[in-house]
C-alpha positions in Angstrom: 0.0 0.0 0.0 1.2 3.4 -1.0 0.2 5.8 1.6 0.7 8.8 -0.5 -1.6 7.7 -3.2 -4.2 6.3 -0.6 -4.6 9.9 1.2 -4.3 11.6 -2.1 -7.2 9.7 -3.0 -9.2 9.9 0.1 -9.0 13.7 -0.1 -9.9 13.9 -3.8 -13.2 11.5 -2.9 -14.1 13.6 -0.1 -14.1 16.7 -2.6 -11.5 18.4 -0.2 -7.9 19.7 -0.4 -4.8 19.1 1.8 -4.8 22.8 2.4 -8.5 22.3 3.8 -7.5 19.3 6.0 -4.3 21.0 7.2 -6.5 23.8 8.3 -8.8 21.7 10.2 -6.0 19.8 11.6 -4.4 23.1 12.7 -7.4 24.3 14.1 -8.0 21.0 16.2 -4.2 20.6 17.5 -3.6 24.3 18.1 -0.2 24.0 16.0 0.3 25.2 12.5 0.2 22.2 9.8 1.5 22.8 6.7 0.6 21.0 3.4 4.3 21.0 2.0 5.4 19.5 5.3 2.7 16.7 5.1 3.9 16.2 1.5 7.6 15.9 2.5 7.0 13.5 5.2 4.7 11.2 2.8 7.3 11.4 0.5 10.4 10.5 2.7 8.3 8.1 4.6 9.0 9.9 7.7 4.9 10.6 8.9 3.6 9.4 11.9 1.0 7.1 12.5 -0.7 9.7 14.5 -0.5 12.1 12.0 -2.1 9.6 9.5 -4.7 8.8 11.8 -5.6 12.7 12.5 -5.8 13.3 8.6 -8.1 10.1 8.6 -10.5 11.5 11.5 -10.6 14.7 9.5 -12.1 12.7 6.2 -14.5 10.8 8.3 -12.2 7.5 8.2 -10.4 5.2 10.7 -7.8 2.6 10.7 -8.8 -0.7 11.2 -6.5 -3.7 11.5 -7.9 -7.1 10.3 -6.4 -10.6 10.7 -5.5 -12.1 7.3 -7.4 -15.7 7.2 
């Protein structure tokens, strides 16, 4: 799974932009969240699990672990 493509797809499916997601995250966390920083973290594979969870929460999704059968 490529997290970059997945997040990009989910953002587009929700009819929003990374800029809007970052604005919501900034409002929720009180910390400045900048789209370029998120993009660079994704590109370098240094994005934290918590950050991905927060982005998904803004988009109305959550991470679920399912055991392979």
